C-alpha positions in Angstrom: 197.6 210.4 -44.0 198.4 211.3 -40.4 196.4 214.2 -39.0 195.3 215.7 -35.7 191.8 215.0 -34.5 189.1 217.6 -33.6 187.1 214.9 -31.8 188.2 211.6 -30.3 185.8 209.0 -28.9 186.4 205.5 -27.4 184.0 202.7 -26.5 180.8 204.6 -27.3 177.7 202.7 -26.6 174.1 203.8 -26.5 171.2 201.2 -26.4 167.6 201.6 -27.4 165.0 198.9 -27.8 166.0 196.9 -30.9 169.0 199.1 -31.7 172.5 199.7 -30.3 175.1 202.3 -31.3 178.5 200.7 -30.7 181.7 202.4 -31.8 185.0 201.2 -30.3 187.0 204.1 -31.7 186.2 207.3 -33.6 188.5 210.1 -34.7 187.3 213.2 -36.7 190.2 214.7 -38.6 191.0 218.3 -37.9 190.9 220.8 -40.8 188.6 218.8 -43.1 185.0 218.3 -44.0 183.9 214.8 -42.7 180.7 213.2 -43.9 178.8 210.7 -41.7 177.0 208.5 -44.3 174.3 206.0 -43.6 170.7 205.1 -44.5 167.8 206.2 -42.3 168.0 204.4 -39.0 171.7 203.7 -39.2 172.4 205.8 -36.0 173.7 209.0 -37.5 171.5 211.4 -35.4 172.1 209.3 -32.2 175.9 209.6 -32.7 175.7 213.3 -33.3 173.5 213.8 -30.3 176.2 212.1 -28.2 179.0 214.2 -29.7 177.1 217.5 -29.2 176.0 216.8 -25.6 172.3 216.6 -26.4 172.4 213.1 -24.9 174.6 212.3 -22.0 173.1 208.9 -21.1 175.8 206.8 -22.9 178.9 204.7 -22.1 182.3 205.7 -23.4 184.6 208.7 -23.5 184.5 211.8 -25.9 187.1 214.5 -26.0 187.4 217.6 -28.2 190.1 219.9 -29.7 193.2 219.3 -27.5 191.8 215.9 -26.4 191.3 216.9 -22.8 188.2 219.1 -23.1 184.7 217.7 -22.4 181.4 219.0 -23.9 180.2 220.0 -20.5 182.9 222.7 -20.4 181.3 226.0 -21.5 184.3 227.0 -23.5 183.9 223.9 -25.7 180.3 224.6 -26.5 181.3 228.2 -27.5 183.8 226.7 -30.0 181.2 224.4 -31.7 178.3 225.4 -34.0 175.4 222.9 -34.4 172.3 222.5 -36.6 169.9 219.6 -36.2 166.9 218.1 -38.0 164.4 219.8 -35.7 164.3 223.5 -35.2 165.8 224.5 -31.8 164.1 227.9 -31.9 160.9 228.5 -30.1 158.0 228.3 -32.6 156.7 231.8 -32.0 160.1 233.5 -32.4 160.6 235.8 -35.4 163.8 235.9 -37.3 164.8 239.1 -35.6 164.2 237.5 -32.2 166.4 234.5 -33.2 169.1 237.1 -33.9 168.6 238.8 -30.5 168.7 235.5 -28.6 171.7 234.2 -30.4 173.6 237.4 -29.6 172.7 236.9 -25.9 173.7 233.2 -25.9 177.0 233.4 -27.7 179.8 235.9 -27.3 181.1 235.0 -30.8 177.9 235.7 -32.7 178.1 238.5 -35.3 174.8 240.3 -36.1 176.2 241.8 -39.3 177.3 238.4 -40.6 174.0 236.9 -39.6 172.0 239.5 -41.5 174.3 239.1 -44.6 173.8 235.4 -44.5 170.0 235.8 -44.2 170.1 238.0 -47.4 172.3 235.5 -49.2 170.1 232.5 -48.2 166.9 234.4 -49.0 165.6 234.2 -45.4 162.7 236.6 -44.8 164.6 238.7 -42.2 162.5 241.9 -42.4 159.2 240.1 -42.6 157.4 239.5 -39.3 157.0 235.8 -39.6 157.2 233.2 -36.8 159.7 230.3 -37.1 156.8 227.8 -37.1 155.5 229.4 -40.2 158.7 229.0 -42.2 159.1 226.1 -44.6 161.4 223.2 -43.7 164.0 224.6 -46.0 163.9 228.1 -44.6 164.1 226.8 -41.0 167.3 224.9 -41.9 168.7 227.9 -43.6 168.0 230.0 -40.5 169.8 227.4 -38.4 172.7 227.5 -40.8 172.8 231.3 -40.7 173.1 231.3 -36.9 175.8 228.7 -36.9 177.9 230.3 -39.6 177.5 233.7 -38.1 179.6 232.7 -35.1 183.4 232.4 -34.8 183.7 228.6 -34.2 186.3 225.9 -34.8 183.9 223.0 -35.4 180.5 222.8 -37.1 178.4 219.7 -36.5 175.5 219.6 -39.0 172.8 216.9 -38.8 171.4 216.3 -42.3 171.8 219.9 -43.3 171.1 219.3 -47.0 168.0 217.2 -46.7 165.4 220.0 -46.7 167.3 222.2 -49.2 166.7 222.6 -52.9 169.6 221.8 -55.3 170.7 225.4 -55.6 170.9 225.8 -51.8 172.7 222.5 -51.4 175.3 223.9 -53.8 175.4 227.1 -51.8 175.9 225.1 -48.6 178.9 223.3 -50.1 180.4 226.7 -50.9 179.7 227.9 -47.3 181.4 224.8 -45.9 184.5 225.2 -48.1 184.8 228.9 -47.4 184.5 228.2 -43.6 187.3 225.7 -43.8 189.5 227.9 -46.0 189.2 230.8 -43.7 190.4 228.7 -40.8 193.7 227.7 -42.5 193.5 224.2 -41.1 192.1 225.1 -37.6 188.4 224.6 -38.5 186.6 221.4 -39.1 183.1 220.3 -40.3 181.3 217.1 -39.4 178.0 216.6 -41.2 175.6 213.7 -41.6 173.8 212.6 -44.8 171.9 209.7 -46.2 172.5 210.9 -49.8 176.1 211.8 -50.3 175.8 212.7 -54.0 174.8 216.3 -53.3 177.6 216.8 -50.8 180.4 214.7 -52.4 182.3 217.7 -53.8 182.9 219.1 -50.4 183.7 215.8 -48.6 187.3 215.2 -47.6 186.8 212.3 -45.2 184.0 209.8 -45.0 182.6 207.6 -42.3 180.0 205.0 -43.3 177.6 203.9 -40.5 175.4 200.9 -40.8 173.2 199.4 -38.0 175.0 201.4 -35.3 178.5 200.4 -36.4 181.2 202.1 -38.5 181.7 199.8 -41.5 184.1 201.9 -43.5 186.0 205.1 -43.2 188.9 207.0 -44.8 189.9 210.0 -46.8 187.9 210.1 -50.0 190.9 209.9 -52.3 192.2 206.8 -50.4 188.7 205.1 -50.6 188.7 205.7 -54.4 192.0 203.9 -54.6 190.7 201.0 -52.4 187.6 200.4 -54.6 187.1 200.5 -58.3 184.2 200.2 -60.7 184.4 197.2 -63.0 182.3 196.8 -66.2 182.3 193.7 -68.3 180.4 191.3 -70.7 177.3 189.5 -69.7 178.9 186.0 -70.2 181.5 186.9 -67.5 178.9 188.1 -64.9 178.7 184.8 -63.0 182.5 184.5 -62.6 182.9 188.2 -61.8 180.2 188.1 -59.2 182.3 185.8 -57.1 185.0 188.5 -56.9 183.1 191.8 -56.9 182.0 193.5 -53.8 178.6 194.2 -55.4 177.3 193.6 -58.9 174.4 194.7 -61.2 173.7 192.3 -64.1 171.9 193.1 -67.3 171.4 191.5 -70.7 174.2 193.6 -72.1 176.8 193.1 -69.4 177.5 193.8 -65.7 178.8 196.6 -63.5 180.0 196.4 -60.0 182.3 197.6 -57.2 185.5 195.6 -56.6 188.3 195.9 -54.1 191.4 197.0 -56.0 193.4 194.3 -54.4 191.2 191.7 -56.0 191.4 193.0 -59.6 194.0 190.3 -60.5 191.3 187.7 -59.9 189.4 189.1 -63.0 192.4 188.4 -65.3 191.3 186.9 -68.6 187.9 188.6 -68.6 187.2 191.5 -70.9 186.6 194.2 -68.3 187.1 198.0 -68.0 188.0 199.7 -64.8 186.9 203.2 -63.7 187.3 205.4 -60.6 184.1 205.2 -58.4 182.3 208.1 -56.9 182.0 208.3 -53.1 178.3 207.7 -53.6 178.9 204.4 -55.5 181.3 203.3 -52.8 178.9 204.2 -50.0 175.9 202.4 -51.6 178.0 199.3 -52.2 179.4 199.2 -48.6 175.9 199.8 -47.1 174.3 197.2 -49.4 176.9 194.5 -48.4 176.6 195.2 -44.7 172.8 195.3 -44.8 172.8 191.9 -46.4 175.0 190.6 -43.5 172.4 191.5 -40.9 
C-alpha cells in the first residue's frame, strides 16, 4: 500500500554504553495508528525521544508532515501532541494548574474539551490534589487529556497503555480511533508498547524494534498474510521445526508461526493453518531476533 508519510527519518543513530539505536530508514504512514512494538530495552523510548525533539544528540535526519519541517520549528511542535512514561508536569501542580499552563503554552488547547476528557477519564479535576499524589494511571490519563484536548495532526504516545487498567485501555483505543476518524486522513498516531495485545484492535501499521534495530514492519493485514499459525501432530514436530519461524512442542502436538511462502514445505503433514494475531507475530519475530544476538 502506497501512502504519504507523517514522519520520515534516515540514518538515525544514537549510541549509549552497551546499546546503539541504528535505523537506516523510517517512515510513519499518514492517517493511521502505528504501533512501535518491542520488549523492554529494545530502544522504543530512545527512538520516540529523538522523534519528539527531547534528545537532539543523534546522527541522522528527521522531517515531519510535508517532509521539509524540522522539530525545532515552533509550528511543528504545535502540530504534535506527546505523552511520555514520566510526568512532564511539575509535581506540585494541581489538575486545574495543568489546565492553565497548557492553555498558556499551546494556542490550540481547548479548556472545555480538556474538562470533558477529565470527566470521561475519571480524573479528579475539582479536587485540590497535586500531580505527585496521583496514581500512575491517573497521571497518564492527565497527560492523555492534555494531548487530546489540543488540535493536533500527530500524537506520539510512549507506552500510554502500560499504567492503565483494562477498561481505560479500551477507552484509549476508542479515543485514538475517534481522533483519527475526525481527521479524515489528515491525523496520525504513533505509540509504543511492549504488550500489543491490549492495543491490537486500534493498530493499522506495526513496527517491531529489537536491540535498536527495526526487524519487521508493515500494515497489519499484510503481516497477517505474510505469516500464518500452523498446528500439527506431535510426530511431525521435528520436521516442521525445520520450516517454522518459531515452534512450541507438546505431548499432543505442536503450534508455531510460519512464513506463508514456506507452507508448501509442510506438504504431506497433517497440519491446520490459521490467521495469526499481531501479538503472535510480534512475539515470534522478537523471539527469533533475540536468539540471533
